[in-house]
Structure formats: structure tokens, C-alpha cells
ROFIMAR-569748 format. One record per residue (C-alpha): residue in one letter; x, y, z; residue number from 1. Coordinates in pm, whole numbers. Layout:
residues N
[r 'A' [X Y Z] NUM]
...
//
This chain:
residues 307
[r 'M' [-118 -4446 -2445] 1]
[r 'E' [-198 -4110 -2633] 2]
[r 'E' [-264 -3806 -2459] 3]
[r 'R' [-618 -3771 -2692] 4]
[r 'Q' [-708 -4142 -2657] 5]
[r 'R' [-660 -4076 -2267] 6]
[r 'T' [-935 -3790 -2319] 7]
[r 'R' [-1185 -3957 -2556] 8]
[r 'I' [-1209 -4252 -2249] 9]
[r 'L' [-1279 -3991 -1964] 10]
[r 'E' [-1523 -3791 -2193] 11]
[r 'A' [-1719 -4106 -2275] 12]
[r 'M' [-1708 -4186 -1906] 13]
[r 'A' [-1863 -3869 -1859] 14]
[r 'E' [-2100 -3881 -2144] 15]
[r 'A' [-2213 -4231 -2094] 16]
[r 'M' [-2307 -4150 -1704] 17]
[r 'A' [-2513 -3829 -1867] 18]
[r 'E' [-2704 -4026 -2059] 19]
[r 'R' [-2782 -4287 -1803] 20]
[r 'G' [-2914 -4024 -1580] 21]
[r 'P' [-3015 -4106 -1231] 22]
[r 'C' [-2881 -4465 -1361] 23]
[r 'G' [-2570 -4313 -1412] 24]
[r 'A' [-2348 -4525 -1146] 25]
[r 'T' [-2465 -4790 -1373] 26]
[r 'V' [-2205 -4711 -1623] 27]
[r 'T' [-1985 -5026 -1700] 28]
[r 'V' [-1642 -4993 -1811] 29]
[r 'A' [-1758 -5188 -2126] 30]
[r 'D' [-1998 -4922 -2202] 31]
[r 'V' [-1723 -4697 -2161] 32]
[r 'I' [-1453 -4914 -2372] 33]
[r 'A' [-1797 -4902 -2682] 34]
[r 'R' [-1829 -4520 -2656] 35]
[r 'S' [-1476 -4428 -2675] 36]
[r 'R' [-1396 -4695 -2931] 37]
[r 'V' [-1078 -4787 -2769] 38]
[r 'S' [-967 -5190 -2695] 39]
[r 'G' [-1004 -5351 -2340] 40]
[r 'A' [-645 -5369 -2334] 41]
[r 'A' [-568 -5010 -2386] 42]
[r 'F' [-867 -4922 -2149] 43]
[r 'H' [-665 -5139 -1884] 44]
[r 'E' [-360 -4990 -1991] 45]
[r 'A' [-439 -4627 -1872] 46]
[r 'F' [-698 -4767 -1601] 47]
[r 'A' [-719 -5024 -1291] 48]
[r 'D' [-1060 -5024 -1313] 49]
[r 'R' [-1395 -4836 -1330] 50]
[r 'E' [-1297 -4634 -1025] 51]
[r 'A' [-1007 -4427 -1136] 52]
[r 'C' [-1136 -4396 -1504] 53]
[r 'M' [-1431 -4203 -1289] 54]
[r 'L' [-1173 -4023 -1066] 55]
[r 'A' [-956 -3922 -1362] 56]
[r 'A' [-1305 -3798 -1535] 57]
[r 'F' [-1373 -3573 -1260] 58]
[r 'E' [-1020 -3419 -1239] 59]
[r 'L' [-1058 -3348 -1606] 60]
[r 'G' [-1331 -3145 -1579] 61]
[r 'V' [-1216 -2994 -1248] 62]
[r 'D' [-918 -2909 -1489] 63]
[r 'R' [-1147 -2736 -1742] 64]
[r 'A' [-1370 -2568 -1523] 65]
[r 'R' [-1047 -2408 -1304] 66]
[r 'R' [-920 -2298 -1605] 67]
[r 'R' [-1214 -2157 -1734] 68]
[r 'M' [-1307 -1955 -1412] 69]
[r 'L' [-937 -1838 -1308] 70]
[r 'A' [-935 -1700 -1668] 71]
[r 'S' [-1265 -1491 -1564] 72]
[r 'C' [-1191 -1372 -1197] 73]
[r 'D' [-778 -1300 -1201] 74]
[r 'S' [-784 -1001 -1294] 75]
[r 'Q' [-1080 -882 -1122] 76]
[r 'L' [-952 -645 -767] 77]
[r 'R' [-1277 -690 -597] 78]
[r 'W' [-1430 -995 -421] 79]
[r 'L' [-1761 -943 -534] 80]
[r 'D' [-1630 -910 -879] 81]
[r 'A' [-1403 -1224 -870] 82]
[r 'I' [-1707 -1450 -726] 83]
[r 'K' [-1886 -1330 -1031] 84]
[r 'A' [-1662 -1354 -1268] 85]
[r 'G' [-1616 -1716 -1154] 86]
[r 'L' [-1932 -1848 -1150] 87]
[r 'A' [-2065 -1718 -1502] 88]
[r 'A' [-1752 -1874 -1572] 89]
[r 'F' [-1854 -2201 -1427] 90]
[r 'L' [-2258 -2182 -1554] 91]
[r 'W' [-2099 -2118 -1921] 92]
[r 'F' [-1843 -2422 -1880] 93]
[r 'L' [-2150 -2597 -1766] 94]
[r 'E' [-2370 -2486 -2145] 95]
[r 'D' [-2056 -2568 -2314] 96]
[r 'E' [-1974 -2916 -2172] 97]
[r 'P' [-2283 -3083 -2049] 98]
[r 'A' [-2176 -3400 -1950] 99]
[r 'L' [-1821 -3326 -1762] 100]
[r 'G' [-2016 -3055 -1570] 101]
[r 'R' [-2282 -3323 -1502] 102]
[r 'L' [-2026 -3553 -1341] 103]
[r 'L' [-1825 -3283 -1148] 104]
[r 'V' [-2192 -3157 -951] 105]
[r 'V' [-2456 -3476 -950] 106]
[r 'Y' [-2229 -3830 -1008] 107]
[r 'S' [-1918 -3709 -888] 108]
[r 'M' [-2170 -3843 -496] 109]
[r 'S' [-2183 -4169 -661] 110]
[r 'G' [-1812 -4244 -684] 111]
[r 'G' [-1592 -4456 -449] 112]
[r 'E' [-1394 -4316 -170] 113]
[r 'R' [-1137 -4194 -353] 114]
[r 'L' [-1350 -3945 -576] 115]
[r 'L' [-1546 -3902 -281] 116]
[r 'R' [-1239 -3776 -107] 117]
[r 'R' [-1155 -3589 -397] 118]
[r 'R' [-1480 -3367 -439] 119]
[r 'A' [-1423 -3266 -68] 120]
[r 'E' [-1136 -3126 -123] 121]
[r 'V' [-1244 -2950 -397] 122]
[r 'L' [-1555 -2816 -241] 123]
[r 'E' [-1328 -2690 67] 124]
[r 'A' [-1096 -2510 -163] 125]
[r 'L' [-1419 -2327 -287] 126]
[r 'A' [-1523 -2274 62] 127]
[r 'A' [-1265 -2056 98] 128]
[r 'V' [-1243 -1889 -162] 129]
[r 'I' [-1613 -1755 -80] 130]
[r 'D' [-1468 -1716 271] 131]
[r 'R' [-1289 -1470 147] 132]
[r 'G' [-1570 -1225 137] 133]
[r 'R' [-1557 -1165 535] 134]
[r 'F' [-1293 -931 451] 135]
[r 'E' [-1493 -739 274] 136]
[r 'L' [-1721 -645 589] 137]
[r 'A' [-1651 -322 805] 138]
[r 'P' [-1445 -374 1136] 139]
[r 'D' [-1761 -268 1347] 140]
[r 'K' [-1997 -485 1130] 141]
[r 'P' [-2059 -884 1269] 142]
[r 'Q' [-1850 -1164 1100] 143]
[r 'P' [-2039 -1448 934] 144]
[r 'A' [-2012 -1793 1142] 145]
[r 'A' [-1743 -1972 1064] 146]
[r 'I' [-1855 -2246 840] 147]
[r 'A' [-2029 -1989 646] 148]
[r 'G' [-1846 -2023 316] 149]
[r 'E' [-1909 -2408 325] 150]
[r 'G' [-2294 -2322 367] 151]
[r 'V' [-2316 -2094 73] 152]
[r 'I' [-2109 -2384 -149] 153]
[r 'G' [-2332 -2638 -7] 154]
[r 'A' [-2669 -2419 -109] 155]
[r 'V' [-2525 -2330 -452] 156]
[r 'L' [-2412 -2687 -570] 157]
[r 'T' [-2774 -2831 -438] 158]
[r 'I' [-2960 -2532 -633] 159]
[r 'I' [-2757 -2624 -955] 160]
[r 'Q' [-2760 -2981 -913] 161]
[r 'N' [-3149 -2987 -859] 162]
[r 'R' [-3175 -2791 -1203] 163]
[r 'L' [-2976 -3013 -1375] 164]
[r 'L' [-3168 -3314 -1294] 165]
[r 'A' [-3457 -3122 -1363] 166]
[r 'D' [-3462 -2977 -1699] 167]
[r 'E' [-3136 -3041 -1905] 168]
[r 'H' [-3224 -2770 -2150] 169]
[r 'A' [-3256 -2474 -1982] 170]
[r 'P' [-3001 -2250 -1997] 171]
[r 'R' [-2753 -2216 -1736] 172]
[r 'M' [-2670 -1842 -1658] 173]
[r 'Q' [-3077 -1854 -1547] 174]
[r 'M' [-2920 -1866 -1194] 175]
[r 'F' [-2695 -1664 -1196] 176]
[r 'G' [-2839 -1404 -1034] 177]
[r 'A' [-2996 -1612 -734] 178]
[r 'L' [-2663 -1771 -702] 179]
[r 'V' [-2498 -1453 -656] 180]
[r 'G' [-2755 -1316 -398] 181]
[r 'I' [-2669 -1652 -212] 182]
[r 'I' [-2331 -1606 -173] 183]
[r 'V' [-2318 -1292 -120] 184]
[r 'L' [-2591 -1254 157] 185]
[r 'P' [-2385 -1352 406] 186]
[r 'Y' [-2088 -1101 392] 187]
[r 'L' [-2264 -817 229] 188]
[r 'G' [-2574 -850 380] 189]
[r 'A' [-2924 -862 224] 190]
[r 'G' [-2947 -504 78] 191]
[r 'V' [-2632 -584 -158] 192]
[r 'A' [-2763 -950 -223] 193]
[r 'R' [-3101 -825 -374] 194]
[r 'R' [-2973 -621 -608] 195]
[r 'E' [-2723 -859 -719] 196]
[r 'M' [-3027 -1088 -790] 197]
[r 'N' [-3174 -860 -1033] 198]
[r 'R' [-2880 -783 -1224] 199]
[r 'P' [-2787 -1014 -1554] 200]
[r 'A' [-2490 -1189 -1567] 201]
[r 'P' [-2226 -1085 -1724] 202]
[r 'R' [-2200 -1162 -2126] 203]
[r 'L' [-1932 -1420 -2199] 204]
[r 'R' [-1819 -1193 -2531] 205]
[r 'V' [-1872 -891 -2601] 206]
[r 'G' [-1947 -805 -2960] 207]
[r 'A' [-1909 -1159 -3116] 208]
[r 'A' [-2244 -1160 -3300] 209]
[r 'V' [-2363 -780 -3358] 210]
[r 'A' [-2558 -663 -3709] 211]
[r 'P' [-2381 -525 -3953] 212]
[r 'D' [-2618 -190 -3917] 213]
[r 'A' [-2498 -195 -3552] 214]
[r 'L' [-2155 -210 -3703] 215]
[r 'D' [-2152 72 -3916] 216]
[r 'D' [-2332 280 -3667] 217]
[r 'A' [-2045 231 -3408] 218]
[r 'V' [-1764 316 -3679] 219]
[r 'E' [-1938 601 -3703] 220]
[r 'H' [-1967 711 -3350] 221]
[r 'S' [-1602 641 -3288] 222]
[r 'R' [-1513 863 -3567] 223]
[r 'R' [-1693 1151 -3347] 224]
[r 'L' [-1578 995 -3052] 225]
[r 'R' [-1231 953 -2946] 226]
[r 'I' [-1191 623 -2809] 227]
[r 'T' [-932 661 -2547] 228]
[r 'D' [-801 417 -2305] 229]
[r 'R' [-1002 483 -2023] 230]
[r 'T' [-1352 513 -2263] 231]
[r 'S' [-1259 132 -2338] 232]
[r 'R' [-1210 64 -1986] 233]
[r 'V' [-1522 242 -1859] 234]
[r 'L' [-1702 54 -2169] 235]
[r 'T' [-1594 -279 -2065] 236]
[r 'A' [-1656 -270 -1731] 237]
[r 'I' [-2078 -197 -1824] 238]
[r 'A' [-2032 -481 -2047] 239]
[r 'D' [-1841 -715 -1765] 240]
[r 'F' [-2125 -576 -1529] 241]
[r 'P' [-2451 -458 -1663] 242]
[r 'G' [-2639 -281 -1413] 243]
[r 'A' [-2362 -138 -1260] 244]
[r 'S' [-2418 242 -1120] 245]
[r 'N' [-2170 547 -1213] 246]
[r 'R' [-1987 507 -870] 247]
[r 'E' [-1936 111 -952] 248]
[r 'V' [-1833 194 -1347] 249]
[r 'A' [-1593 433 -1158] 250]
[r 'D' [-1428 176 -967] 251]
[r 'R' [-1397 -97 -1220] 252]
[r 'A' [-1285 171 -1474] 253]
[r 'G' [-1004 249 -1206] 254]
[r 'V' [-1153 630 -1271] 255]
[r 'I' [-1115 827 -936] 256]
[r 'D' [-1306 1187 -1029] 257]
[r 'Q' [-1689 1131 -949] 258]
[r 'G' [-1746 1459 -1149] 259]
[r 'Q' [-1541 1331 -1481] 260]
[r 'I' [-1696 946 -1476] 261]
[r 'S' [-2013 1193 -1478] 262]
[r 'K' [-1929 1373 -1815] 263]
[r 'L' [-1790 1066 -1961] 264]
[r 'L' [-2114 876 -1911] 265]
[r 'S' [-2299 1160 -1997] 266]
[r 'R' [-2127 1155 -2351] 267]
[r 'L' [-2144 781 -2411] 268]
[r 'Q' [-2506 785 -2368] 269]
[r 'E' [-2556 1116 -2595] 270]
[r 'R' [-2405 913 -2865] 271]
[r 'E' [-2628 638 -2798] 272]
[r 'L' [-2355 356 -2703] 273]
[r 'I' [-2526 315 -2335] 274]
[r 'S' [-2821 325 -2185] 275]
[r 'N' [-2925 399 -1849] 276]
[r 'T' [-3223 118 -1726] 277]
[r 'G' [-3225 189 -1352] 278]
[r 'N' [-3414 488 -1214] 279]
[r 'G' [-3123 730 -1240] 280]
[r 'R' [-3411 1014 -1315] 281]
[r 'A' [-3556 1017 -998] 282]
[r 'R' [-3384 1163 -702] 283]
[r 'G' [-3102 987 -511] 284]
[r 'A' [-3179 686 -716] 285]
[r 'P' [-2849 526 -887] 286]
[r 'N' [-2824 493 -1234] 287]
[r 'S' [-2829 178 -1378] 288]
[r 'W' [-2606 156 -1733] 289]
[r 'R' [-2584 -119 -1988] 290]
[r 'L' [-2399 -100 -2358] 291]
[r 'T' [-2620 -67 -2655] 292]
[r 'E' [-2604 -274 -2908] 293]
[r 'Q' [-2402 -53 -3134] 294]
[r 'G' [-2145 11 -2790] 295]
[r 'E' [-2101 -394 -2818] 296]
[r 'A' [-2018 -365 -3166] 297]
[r 'L' [-1789 -104 -3097] 298]
[r 'L' [-1608 -243 -2755] 299]
[r 'G' [-1603 -495 -3032] 300]
[r 'E' [-1410 -331 -3276] 301]
[r 'V' [-1153 -194 -3009] 302]
[r 'A' [-1115 -557 -2894] 303]
[r 'A' [-993 -635 -3229] 304]
[r 'S' [-785 -394 -3333] 305]
[r 'R' [-543 -451 -3042] 306]
[r 'S' [-527 -866 -3060] 307]
//
């Protein structure tokens, strides 16, 4: 069987289960054959039974979600940044591939022994990634419980599952801040968890849809501001992690001198490429930087020129 036809069958399995809602477990081989528009012989050539097809559909979802998550988090040096990037990528996956997403999170629990065992393996791997957060702790800080990673994955998955079942149309990214807070709490503490809960999610694309007048203004700004590699890294850091403070922008952009990052951020603010939406003007309060529409347009132009 050609790969395209096989994939069509697997996607049909996921779509049929999602369409049935809580009754997804009642989906039959006949349902999948009808939806995928293949012959019964073609189906049974590829899969021994419904359970084998469902397991293969689960693997397809795992593979697509993993590719997105790895592409987002592999370049991140810090555990927190990698976790946020991977979570955002997964939530975008749920938006873009709702049927496979529901199969992964909700309907895989109604599978047979092989599928449940495979699901447990995936969750175990995710828990191990989460539990790397213990390496972020200072030596004098108490270590979280050995099962903290498992508990975090269970809590996050339950919340996502409940939202998928309760409201099919609510943007998945609305959960981002709360989920990050849950993940980091056992490792980085309540202060960091509260801060992360109030931050917006990283954007999926930068400068993908910007008004023409903003783009014209951005081009004019670029003529007056030399867009060095360092400037590009600073803008990218703010785009990927809106709400970052001076120190956080510096860490992500690789700028060691705090005096230099302060001057550069001030210049970018003067040119209306970034804005400070925090309480930085209050004594001792950190800045909270975000790209303006012109900043997004300029960064998009820079990315396009390098592609």
C-alpha cells in the first residue's frame, strides 16, 4: 500500500473518533473504510484490525507533534525556554491537527493493551524531560519528589483533556500561561510560576501578517537603525518570549554586558520597535518588553532577507 493511502486511513480513524466525541470508542473498521474511501481489502492489507489501525494513528500523531516540539525547543539552551517552546508547539499542533490531537490526549485511553502501553511510554518520556527542571535548582534548594515529573504531566494532560472535551472552539493557546505555571512550580517555585502564568505565549510566526503601513514604517526604521546580528538576536528574543526583562533578553540574545543591553533596548524603544509594558519605571521593578507592530514587521523583513 502506498504511504499516502495509509496516511489517509490513519487520519480517517482520528477524524471518525473526534466526530463521535465521547462515543469515539464505538468507531468501527467500516466507519474508517467509508471515511478514507479505500476498499476493505486495502484496509486489511495494511492493518490486522481496528486496534492496529488505532495504534498506528496514535504513532502518526506522536510523530507529527514530536517533530514540531523538537523543532521549537532544540535550539533553546535553558530548560524553562525549551519547556515553553515545546508546550507552545504542542498547543499549536492541537489547533492545526485537532483530530490527531484528540486521539493523542483523549481517545488513546480507550485503546487496547498495546496502545495503552505505548501511551504510557510516551508519557514517561515527557515526564523525564519535565524532570530535568531539578537541574535548575540551586544546591541548597530542596529537591522535588521523584515523581514530580509524572505528576506534572498528569496534571497538564488532564487540563488539556478537559478543555478539549468541554469546548471545541476555544483557542488552545489560552491555556499556555497556566500550564507553564503548573510545570515550573515544583522546580522553580511559586514566584517564577506566577510570573510565567501572566506572560503571553510565544508567537508561532513573526511578521507573518503585518499591515502594509507598519511594514513601510519598519523599512524606514531599518534605514536609520543598523540591524546588526546582535540587534536581530535581541528582537528575536523579545518576539519569542514577550514580557522578558532586560536580563532575560540579554541571556537569550547572548549579550553579556548589562549596560550594553540597556542601551540597545533604549534605542529600540526610541525607534518604536519595542515597548515596555511592565512596571520598569517604578523603582526596582523589572521591565517587560514586547515587539511593536513595526518591530514585528522589521524582524520579518530581516528573516526574509536571510532565507
